[in-house]
TORDRENZA-302225 format. One record per residue (C-alpha): residue number from 1; x, y, z; residue in one letter. Coordinates in steps of 0.5 Angstrom, whole numbers, always signed. Example, Ala and Ser with C-alpha at 12.3 -4.5 7.8 and 13.67 -1.06 7.14 Angstrom:
<atoms>
   vonu      c1      c2      c3   lodo
      1     +25      -9     +16      a
      2     +27      -2     +14      s
</atoms>
This chain:
<atoms>
   vonu      c1      c2      c3   lodo
      1     +18     +25     +23      m
      2     +14     +31     +18      s
      3     +19     +34     +14      r
      4     +16     +41     +14      l
      5     +13     +45     +21      a
      6      +6     +49     +20      a
      7      +7     +56     +18      v
      8      +4     +61     +24      p
      9      -1     +66     +20      r
     10      +4     +72     +22      e
     11      +9     +69     +19      a
     12      +7     +70     +12      l
     13      +7     +77      +9      p
     14      +1     +80      +9      e
     15      -1     +81      +2      e
     16      -2     +72      +3      q
     17      -5     +72      +9      r
     18     -12     +72      +5      r
     19     -10     +66      +3      f
     20      -9     +62     +10      y
     21     -16     +65     +12      d
     22     -19     +63      +5      a
     23     -16     +55      +7      v
     24     -19     +55     +15      r
     25     -25     +58     +13      a
     26     -26     +53      +7      i
     27     -24     +48     +11      r
     28     -28     +50     +17      r
     29     -22     +46     +21      s
     30     -14     +50     +23      p
     31      -9     +48     +17      v
     32      -6     +42     +17      s
     33      -4     +35     +13      g
     34      -3     +38      +5      p
     35      -4     +45      +6      f
     36      +2     +45     +11      i
     37      +6     +43      +7      v
     38      +3     +47      +0      t
     39      +3     +54      +6      m
     40     +11     +52      +6      n
     41     +11     +55      -2      s
     42      +5     +58      -4      s
     43      -1     +60      +0      p
     44      -5     +62      -6      d
     45      -3     +55      -8      l
     46      -6     +52      -1      a
     47     -11     +56      -3      a
     48     -14     +53     -10      r
     49     -13     +46      -7      i
     50     -18     +47      -1      a
     51     -22     +50      -6      h
     52     -23     +43     -10      l
     53     -23     +39      -4      g
     54     -28     +41      -1      h
     55     -32     +39      -6      y
     56     -31     +32      -4      f
     57     -29     +33      +4      h
     58     -36     +37      +5      a
     59     -38     +30     +10      r
     60     -45     +33     +10      g
     61     -44     +41     +11      q
     62     -47     +43      +5      a
     63     -46     +36      +0      d
     64     -42     +39      -6      e
     65     -41     +31     -10      s
     66     -47     +28     -13      i
     67     -43     +21     -10      l
     68     -45     +19      -3      p
     69     -41     +20      +3      l
     70     -39     +12      +3      r
     71     -38     +12      -4      v
     72     -32     +18      -3      r
     73     -30     +15      +3      a
     74     -29      +8      +1      l
     75     -25     +12      -5      i
     76     -20     +15      +0      a
     77     -18      +8      +4      l
     78     -17      +4      -2      i
     79     -13     +11      -6      g
     80      -9     +11      +1      s
     81      -7      +4      +0      r
     82      -5      +4      -7      a
     83      +0     +10      -5      l
     84      +2      +8      +2      d
     85      -2     +14      +4      a
     86      -2     +13     +12      p
     87      -4     +21     +13      y
     88     -10     +21      +8      e
     89     -11     +14     +12      w
     90     -11     +18     +19      a
     91     -16     +22     +15      a
     92     -21     +19     +13      w
     93     -21     +11     +17      v
     94     -27     +14     +21      n
     95     -31     +17     +16      w
     96     -31     +11     +12      a
     97     -33      +7     +17      l
     98     -39     +12     +19      e
     99     -41     +12     +12      a
    100     -41      +5     +13      g
    101     -36      +2     +11      v
    102     -35      -6     +15      p
    103     -30      -6     +19      q
    104     -28     -13     +16      d
    105     -28      -9      +9      t
    106     -23      -3     +12      v
    107     -18      -8     +15      d
    108     -18     -12      +9      a
    109     -16      -6      +6      i
    110     -11      -4     +10      r
    111      -8     -11      +9      e
    112      -8     -10      +3      a
    113     -13     -17      +3      r
    114     -19     -18      -2      t
    115     -25     -16      +2      p
    116     -29     -23      +4      a
    117     -35     -19      +3      s
    118     -37     -13      -1      l
    119     -44     -11      -4      t
    120     -44      -9     -12      p
    121     -42      -2     -11      e
    122     -37      -4      -7      e
    123     -35      -9     -12      q
    124     -35      -4     -18      l
    125     -32      +2     -13      i
    126     -27      -3     -12      a
    127     -25      -6     -19      r
    128     -26      +2     -22      f
    129     -21      +4     -17      c
    130     -15      -2     -18      t
    131     -16      -1     -26      e
    132     -14      +4     -26      l
    133      -8      +5     -20      t
    134      -5      -2     -23      t
    135      -4      -5     -30      g
    136      -4      +0     -36      n
    137      -9      +4     -32      h
    138     -14      +3     -37      r
    139     -22      +1     -35      l
    140     -25      -5     -38      s
    141     -31      -3     -42      e
    142     -35      -8     -37      g
    143     -32      -3     -31      v
    144     -34      +3     -35      f
    145     -41      +1     -37      q
    146     -43      -2     -31      s
    147     -40      +5     -28      a
    148     -43     +10     -33      l
    149     -51      +6     -32      e
    150     -51      +5     -24      r
    151     -48     +13     -23      y
    152     -49     +16     -29      g
    153     -43     +22     -33      t
    154     -43     +26     -29      q
    155     -42     +21     -23      g
    156     -38     +17     -27      v
    157     -33     +24     -28      v
    158     -33     +25     -20      e
    159     -30     +18     -20      l
    160     -25     +19     -23      a
    161     -24     +25     -20      m
    162     -24     +23     -13      t
    163     -19     +18     -13      l
    164     -14     +23     -18      g
    165     -16     +29     -12      y
    166     -14     +24      -6      f
    167      -8     +21     -11      a
    168      -6     +30     -12      m
    169      -6     +31      -4      i
    170      -3     +24      -3      a
    171      +4     +24      -6      l
    172      +6     +31      -2      p
    173      +4     +29      +4      l
    174      +9     +23      +3      n
    175     +15     +27      +0      a
    176     +15     +31      +6      f
    177     +12     +25     +12      e
    178      +7     +28     +13      m
    179      +4     +26     +21      e
    180      -3     +28     +24      m
    181      -1     +32     +31      t
    182      -3     +29     +37      a
    183      -9     +34     +37      e
    184     -11     +31     +31      q
    185     -11     +24     +33      k
    186     -15     +25     +40      s
    187     -21     +29     +36      l
    188     -21     +21     +33      r
    189     -24     +15     +35      k
    190     -19     +10     +36      p
    191     -16      +7     +29      f
    192     -10      +2     +27      a
    193      -6      +5     +22      p
    194      -3      +4     +15      l
    195      +4      +1     +15      e
    196      +8      +3     +10      v
    197     +10      -2      +5      r
    198     +17      -4      +5      p
    199     +21      +0      +0      a
    200     +24      -3      -6      q
    201     +28      +0     -12      a
    202     +25      +5     -16      a
    203     +26      +5     -23      g
    204     +24      +0     -28      r
    205     +29      -2     -34      n
    206     +23      -2     -39      s
    207     +16      -1     -39      a
    208     +11      -3     -45      p
    209     +10      +3     -51      p
    210      +5      +7     -51      f
    211      +3      +4     -57      g
    212      -6      +3     -59      g
    213      -9      +7     -54      r
    214     -14     +10     -53      p
    215     -19      +6     -55      g
    216     -26     +10     -57      t
    217     -28     +16     -53      l
    218     -33     +15     -48      r
    219     -37     +21     -47      v
    220     -39     +26     -51      p
    221     -34     +33     -50      l
    222     -38     +39     -48      l
    223     -34     +45     -52      s
    224     -37     +51     -52      g
    225     -44     +55     -49      h
    226     -49     +51     -52      d
    227     -46     +44     -50      d
    228     -47     +46     -42      v
    229     -53     +48     -38      r
    230     -55     +56     -38      p
    231     -54     +56     -30      e
    232     -47     +52     -33      h
    233     -43     +56     -37      q
    234     -41     +61     -32      h
    235     -36     +55     -30      f
    236     -34     +54     -38      l
    237     -32     +62     -39      d
    238     -28     +61     -32      r
    239     -24     +55     -35      i
    240     -23     +59     -42      v
    241     -21     +65     -37      r
    242     -15     +61     -34      t
    243     -12     +58     -41      r
    244     -16     +61     -47      g
    245     -20     +55     -49      w
    246     -24     +49     -47      i
    247     -18     +43     -47      s
    248     -21     +36     -50      p
    249     -19     +34     -41      a
    250     -24     +40     -39      f
    251     -28     +39     -45      q
    252     -29     +32     -41      v
    253     -29     +35     -34      l
    254     -34     +39     -35      l
    255     -40     +34     -35      h
    256     -38     +36     -28      t
    257     -37     +44     -29      p
    258     -36     +46     -22      d
    259     -32     +41     -21      v
    260     -28     +43     -27      a
    261     -27     +50     -25      e
    262     -24     +48     -19      r
    263     -19     +44     -23      a
    264     -18     +48     -28      a
    265     -15     +54     -23      n
    266     -11     +49     -19      i
    267      -9     +48     -27      g
    268      -7     +55     -28      a
    269      -2     +55     -22      f
    270      +1     +50     -25      v
    271      +2     +52     -33      l
    272      +3     +59     -31      y
    273      +5     +61     -25      e
    274      +9     +56     -22      t
    275     +17     +58     -19      a
    276     +19     +52     -23      l
    277     +23     +52     -30      a
    278     +19     +51     -35      p
    279     +24     +45     -37      e
    280     +23     +43     -30      t
    281     +15     +43     -30      r
    282     +16     +40     -37      a
    283     +21     +33     -33      l
    284     +16     +32     -28      v
    285     +10     +32     -33      g
    286     +14     +26     -38      l
    287     +15     +22     -31      i
    288      +7     +22     -29      a
    289      +5     +20     -36      a
    290     +10     +16     -36      r
    291      +8     +13     -30      a
    292      +0     +13     -32      l
    293      +1     +11     -39      d
    294      -1     +16     -41      c
    295      -2     +18     -48      d
    296      -5     +24     -47      y
    297      -1     +27     -41      q
    298      +5     +25     -46      w
    299      +4     +29     -52      a
    300      +2     +35     -48      v
    301      +8     +34     -44      w
    302     +13     +33     -50      s
    303     +11     +40     -53      r
    304     +13     +43     -48      a
    305     +19     +40     -46      a
    306     +21     +41     -54      q
    307     +19     +49     -53      d
    308     +24     +48     -46      a
    309     +29     +45     -50      k
    310     +30     +39     -45      v
    311     +34     +33     -48      d
    312     +32     +28     -54      a
    313     +35     +23     -51      q
    314     +34     +24     -43      l
    315     +26     +25     -47      l
    316     +27     +18     -50      a
    317     +30     +15     -44      a
    318     +23     +17     -40      i
    319     +19     +14     -45      e
    320     +22      +7     -44      l
    321     +21      +7     -38      g
    322     +27      +7     -34      g
    323     +31     +11     -29      l
    324     +34     +16     -35      a
    325     +41     +18     -34      q
    326     +40     +26     -34      a
    327     +46     +31     -35      s
    328     +47     +34     -29      t
    329     +45     +34     -21      e
    330     +39     +38     -21      g
    331     +36     +33     -26      k
    332     +38     +26     -23      r
    333     +34     +29     -16      a
    334     +28     +31     -20      l
    335     +29     +24     -24      l
    336     +30     +20     -16      h
    337     +25     +25     -13      f
    338     +19     +23     -17      c
    339     +21     +16     -19      n
    340     +21     +15     -12      q
    341     +14     +18     -11      l
    342     +11     +14     -16      l
    343     +14      +7     -16      e
    344     +15      +3     -10      g
    345     +12      +5      -2      n
    346     +11     +11      -6      h
    347     +16     +15      -1      h
    348     +22     +19      -2      v
    349     +28     +16      +2      d
    350     +33     +21      +6      e
    351     +38     +21      +1      a
    352     +34     +23      -5      a
    353     +30     +28      -2      y
    354     +35     +31      +1      q
    355     +39     +32      -6      a
    356     +32     +34      -9      a
    357     +32     +40      -3      v
    358     +39     +41      -5      k
    359     +36     +42     -13      a
    360     +31     +46     -12      f
    361     +30     +48      -5      g
    362     +24     +46      +0      v
    363     +18     +51      -4      a
    364     +21     +49     -12      g
    365     +21     +41      -8      l
    366     +13     +43      -6      i
    367     +11     +45     -13      q
    368     +15     +40     -16      i
    369     +10     +34     -11      s
    370      +4     +38     -13      v
    371      +6     +38     -20      t
    372      +7     +31     -21      l
    373      +1     +29     -17      g
    374      -4     +34     -21      y
    375      -1     +31     -27      s
    376      -3     +24     -24      v
    377     -10     +26     -23      m
    378     -11     +29     -30      m
    379      -9     +23     -33      a
    380     -13     +18     -28      l
    381     -19     +22     -32      v
    382     -17     +22     -39      v
    383     -14     +15     -38      n
    384     -20     +13     -36      a
    385     -24     +16     -41      f
    386     -20     +15     -47      e
    387     -19     +21     -49      v
    388     -14     +22     -55      s
    389      -9     +27     -55      p
    390     -11     +34     -57      p
    391      -9     +36     -64      a
    392      -7     +42     -64      d
    393      -1     +42     -60      g
    394      +1     +49     -59      s
    395      -5     +51     -54      k
    396      -5     +48     -47      p
    397      -8     +43     -46      a
    398      -8     +41     -38      l
</atoms>
C-alpha cells in the first residue's frame, strides 16, 4: 500500500497553494504519483519537478523534447523495469503502445526478457539505457557514436536526461510504495502490471575502484554567452542565477538549454533550499555517486562532505562500495534506506523505512529520496559524456 496520502490543497499553508496550482496547471491533470510524494514535503519542489517533467511528458499537448514520443516511452519502460518501478510502468505502458512500441516488445521488457524483434532504433535505445543502468554505468564508444549520428548532440543529451528524469522520480515513488488510484486505472486501458522482483540483500562487499575513468570528453562544453545561440542566452543566465556559474555538468546540459535551466532549478533546491543537514545531503550524494560509479559526483560530494566534517572512515567505507559502519542510528538508517533504493529490487523494506522515518521524519525522507534521485539523474548525464570532475572544487558543481 502507498505510504503517503495526497495532501488536499486547502491543507497547505496559504503561501504554498500557488505551487499546488502550478503543478495542476503544468500537468493538466490532478496531482498524482511523484507530486503526491513531493507535495508532502515541499510544494515548491513538486512544481520544479513538474516543470522539468513536462518537457518529456507533453504527449502531443505541445511537445518540447526533440525525441519522438515512441523513443521517450521506450526509455520509460526500460527504466521502469531496470528500477522495478511499477507506478512509472503503469503511467507509461499504454502511451508506449499508442506511440507504436509493439506489444511483444512491451511484454518482453516487463518480463525482463530480450525482445525478439527490435528495429535498429529500438536496439540502440535498449543498449543505451542498459549500458547506463548496469555494469560500470558508462556508454561504449560504439553506442555513443551511433546515438550521436542518429540524434545529434542535443538528442543524445536528451536521451540521457530522459532516462535520468524517470530515475529521479522512480526512486521517491518506490521509496513510498506509491500506487495508482482506482480512478487513475479506470482511465487507462487494461494492462499487465510490472511485478517487483524479489528483494536481494543490499550492499556489496566490495566494488571496483574509481580509477581509470572518465575517458575523453565527448562533446564541447558550453560555458559562456558566445557558446550558445542568442535566443538561448537567457537560459544560461538563469542557470548562473541559481549557482553563480556554469558547472561542467551544465556545460554539457546547455546543448539542450531549456532542459538545463529546468534541471538547474531542481538542483538549486538540492544545493541551497533543502531542509536536510549538509552532512545528510553529502552522504546521500556520495552513496549515489558510488552506486553509479561516477567520478564527477564523487568529487563534488566529497568536497561537500569534507566541509560538513563527515567522518573520513565513513567516506572510505562508502567508496569501497560496502555497507559502511555508521557511528549513529540516524546515519545507519540513511545508509540502509539509500542502499535499498539503489540496489536489489530498488524498494525499501518496512524496517528500513520506519527507521529512516524515525530519524528524519516523512518530510525529510522525501527530500532525501529526491536528492538521491537528482544525484542519479546527473550522474547518468556526466557518465554518458565522460565529464571530468570539476577543477575548482570550491564551487557547487551539481
